[in-house]
C-alpha positions in Angstrom: 85.8 100.6 113.7 89.0 100.2 112.5 91.0 97.7 114.6 94.7 96.6 114.3 95.1 93.4 116.3 98.8 92.1 117.2 99.3 88.5 117.9 96.3 87.6 115.7 97.2 84.1 115.3 97.6 83.3 119.1 95.6 81.8 121.6 92.8 84.5 121.9 93.8 86.5 118.5 92.4 83.1 116.5 89.0 83.9 118.4 89.1 87.8 118.4 89.9 88.3 114.7 86.7 86.6 113.5 84.9 88.0 116.2 85.9 91.5 115.5 85.2 91.0 111.7 81.6 89.4 112.4 80.9 92.4 114.6 81.6 94.5 111.6 84.8 96.0 112.1 87.8 96.5 109.6 90.5 94.2 110.9 94.6 94.5 110.5 96.1 91.5 112.1 99.8 90.9 112.6 101.8 87.7 112.6 105.4 87.0 112.8 105.2 84.1 110.4 104.4 84.3 106.7 102.8 80.9 106.7 100.2 82.2 108.8 98.8 85.1 106.7 96.3 83.1 104.4 94.7 82.2 107.8 94.4 85.5 108.7 93.2 86.6 105.3 90.6 83.8 105.3 89.2 85.0 108.9 88.5 88.2 107.1 91.5 90.4 108.2 94.0 92.3 106.6 97.2 90.3 107.1 100.5 92.0 107.8 104.0 90.0 108.7 105.9 92.1 111.2 108.6 92.0 113.9 107.0 93.6 117.0 110.5 94.4 118.1 111.1 96.5 114.9 110.1 99.7 115.8 110.1 101.7 112.7 108.4 98.4 110.9 105.6 98.8 113.7 105.0 102.4 113.0 104.6 102.2 109.5 102.0 99.1 109.7 99.9 101.2 111.9 100.3 104.2 110.0 99.2 102.3 107.0 96.0 100.8 108.9 95.1 104.2 110.6 93.5 102.2 113.3 90.8 103.7 115.7 91.9 100.9 118.1 95.2 99.1 118.7 94.8 95.7 120.4 98.2 94.2 121.9 98.2 90.6 122.2 101.6 89.7 121.5 103.6 86.7 123.2 105.9 84.2 122.6 104.6 81.1 124.6 104.2 78.6 121.9 107.1 76.5 122.7 107.3 77.0 126.4 108.5 74.0 128.0 108.7 74.6 132.0 108.1 77.0 134.3 110.9 76.2 136.5 113.0 78.9 135.1 110.2 81.2 134.3 112.4 84.2 133.5 114.2 82.3 130.8 110.9 80.9 129.2 109.4 84.2 129.2 112.3 86.0 128.2 111.0 86.5 124.4 107.5 87.3 126.0 108.7 89.8 128.6 110.6 91.7 125.7 107.5 91.8 123.8 105.7 93.5 126.9 108.5 95.8 127.3 110.1 97.1 124.0 107.0 95.5 121.8 104.6 97.5 123.9 106.8 100.9 123.5 106.7 100.6 120.0 103.0 100.2 119.9 102.6 103.2 121.9 104.8 105.0 119.8 103.0 104.0 116.9 99.4 104.9 118.6 100.9 108.4 119.3 101.7 109.1 115.3 98.7 107.5 114.2 96.5 109.3 116.7 94.9 106.2 118.0 93.5 107.0 121.3 92.3 103.4 122.3 94.9 100.5 123.1 93.4 97.4 124.7 96.2 95.2 126.0 96.8 91.9 127.5 97.4 91.4 131.4 97.3 88.5 133.7 95.9 87.9 137.4 99.2 86.4 138.7 100.2 89.7 139.5 98.1 90.2 142.5 99.3 90.3 145.9 99.5 86.8 147.6 98.2 87.7 150.9 95.0 88.5 152.2 91.8 87.5 151.0 91.7 84.5 148.3 89.6 86.7 145.7 91.1 90.1 144.4 89.6 93.0 142.8 91.0 95.7 140.5 91.4 97.7 143.7 93.6 95.4 145.7 97.7 96.1 145.6 99.8 94.0 143.3 102.4 91.9 144.6 105.7 93.7 145.8 107.6 90.3 146.4 107.4 88.3 143.1 109.6 84.7 143.2 113.0 85.4 142.3 112.9 83.1 139.4 109.8 85.2 137.9 110.9 88.7 138.6 111.5 89.8 135.1 108.4 88.2 133.9 106.0 89.7 136.5 107.9 93.1 136.1 107.2 93.0 132.3 103.5 92.2 133.2 103.3 95.2 135.5 105.2 97.2 133.1 102.1 97.0 130.7 99.6 97.3 133.5 101.4 100.6 134.2 102.1 102.1 131.1 99.4 101.2 129.0 96.4 103.0 130.8 98.8 106.2 131.6 100.2 106.7 128.3 97.1 106.9 125.8 93.9 108.5 126.4 91.9 105.4 126.5 94.2 102.9 127.7 92.7 99.4 129.0 94.6 96.4 130.4 92.8 93.1 130.5 94.1 90.9 133.2 92.9 87.5 132.1 93.0 84.6 134.3 94.6 81.1 133.2 93.5 80.5 129.7 92.3 77.0 128.4 90.7 75.9 125.2 91.7 74.7 121.8 93.3 71.3 121.1 93.4 69.4 124.5 96.0 67.1 123.0 98.4 69.9 122.3 97.7 71.7 125.6 101.0 71.6 127.8 98.9 71.4 131.1 96.7 68.7 130.0 99.6 66.5 128.9 101.4 67.2 132.2 98.0 65.9 133.9 97.6 62.8 131.8 101.3 61.8 132.5 100.5 62.9 136.3 103.5 65.1 136.3 101.3 68.1 137.5 100.9 67.2 141.4 99.0 69.1 144.2 101.6 70.5 145.7 101.4 71.3 149.6 97.6 71.6 150.5 96.8 72.8 147.2 95.2 76.1 148.9 96.6 78.4 145.8 93.4 79.9 144.4 93.2 80.3 140.4 90.9 81.8 138.2 90.2 80.6 134.6 89.0 81.8 131.3 88.1 79.9 128.2 89.9 81.5 125.3 86.5 82.0 123.3 85.4 84.2 126.6 88.4 85.9 126.9 87.8 87.0 123.2 84.3 88.0 123.7 85.4 90.4 126.5 88.1 91.9 124.6 85.6 92.4 122.1 83.5 94.3 124.7 86.4 96.1 126.0 87.5 97.4 122.3 83.6 98.5 121.7 82.6 99.9 125.1 85.1 99.9 127.9 86.1 102.8 129.9 89.8 103.2 130.6 91.3 101.3 133.0 92.0 97.7 134.6 89.4 94.7 134.2 89.8 91.2 135.5 89.0 88.8 132.9 87.7 85.5 134.3 85.0 83.3 135.1 82.7 83.4 137.6 84.5 80.3 140.0 87.9 81.0 141.7 88.8 77.7 143.0 91.9 76.5 145.0 94.2 73.7 143.4 93.1 70.9 145.3 89.4 71.4 143.7 90.3 72.2 140.1 93.3 70.1 139.2 91.7 66.5 140.6 88.6 67.3 138.4 90.6 68.3 135.2 92.5 64.9 136.0 89.1 63.2 135.9 87.4 64.9 132.7 90.6 64.3 130.8 90.4 60.6 131.4 93.6 60.6 133.7 94.6 59.1 137.2 94.1 61.4 140.1 97.0 63.7 140.7 100.2 62.8 143.0 100.2 64.9 146.1 103.7 66.4 146.9 105.0 68.6 149.9 106.4 72.0 149.0 109.6 71.2 150.0 109.9 68.2 147.7 108.3 70.1 144.7 110.6 73.3 144.8 113.8 71.6 143.6 111.8 69.5 140.7 109.4 72.3 139.9 110.7 75.4 141.0 109.7 78.4 143.3 107.1 79.7 141.1 105.2 76.8 140.6 105.2 76.0 144.4 104.0 79.6 145.1 101.1 79.4 142.6 100.0 76.0 144.0 100.0 76.8 147.4 99.6 81.1 147.6 98.3 82.3 144.2 95.0 84.3 144.6 91.9 84.4 142.3 90.0 87.5 141.0 86.7 89.0 140.8 85.2 89.5 137.6 82.2 92.0 138.6 83.7 94.9 137.2 84.0 93.4 133.7 80.5 92.0 134.0 79.1 95.4 135.2 81.2 98.0 133.1 81.3 95.8 129.8 78.0 94.2 130.0 79.7 90.8 129.4 79.0 87.3 130.6 81.0 84.2 130.2 79.7 81.5 128.0 81.3 79.1 130.6 80.6 80.6 134.0 82.9 77.9 135.5 85.5 75.7 134.7 83.6 73.2 135.8 81.4 73.4 132.8 84.4 74.4 130.6 86.7 71.7 131.0 84.6 68.8 130.2 83.7 70.7 126.9 87.1 71.4 126.5 88.8 68.0 127.1 85.9 66.0 125.5 86.1 68.2 122.4 
């Protein structure tokens, strides 16, 4: 198929583009940076430099490519410094998830592209009830104030893509890991003992290695039915389990423990909430309907392969 990938040089796009090419698809991939054009070309894609917020430029690029599938992986998180004021850090990404999504959907309509596969996130589920959520569970109606705009932008993609194009798919990814651990802010924080276990560490997280996320995305592009899918490994786990383990495999001292009342002014309400109230997700639907299995079924296998690479 002809596939148009936005965010082709991002954390997941770097795996997805060569996977698509390897599967025999004709890939056009976008980047905001002219410096990344040759990397996309070397991966086998036709590169396009485009500002996703320039509606006419996006429509023109899509019409030129004539894709059968559009993949929306646009973010602007490479320079993220802190989650204390999440809406400020995610402002550019939130705009890509709202205006950028609208531009892509307008382009899809003009080009006659029926299938759009978009990036979502599993942090939007309701934080009450059981520790592991399925796609049928309700979404959070009470987002943390400092993250309200970022969560609304994720919800926007989650709502508009399946309801606008005939074959709209949203992939609610778990927390990504992979790539160069020495450049990863989470690993850096763990090694500096700047990522404590907050409260009882009862927040449940689901992870997905970036290569596994790309493989699931490829499966959704090729055969997924319209709708939403949780894309995560098989092992949702509380912070009190996975964070000390990450510190151990990273060669760091055990993480500190902070009560929530002390962590709140230091790290912000969003971090405290995720550390104490987050809910993990079930990947059963993706495994069943996409015929997909993660190469790393658990972060217990994936973290050592990542941090030790």
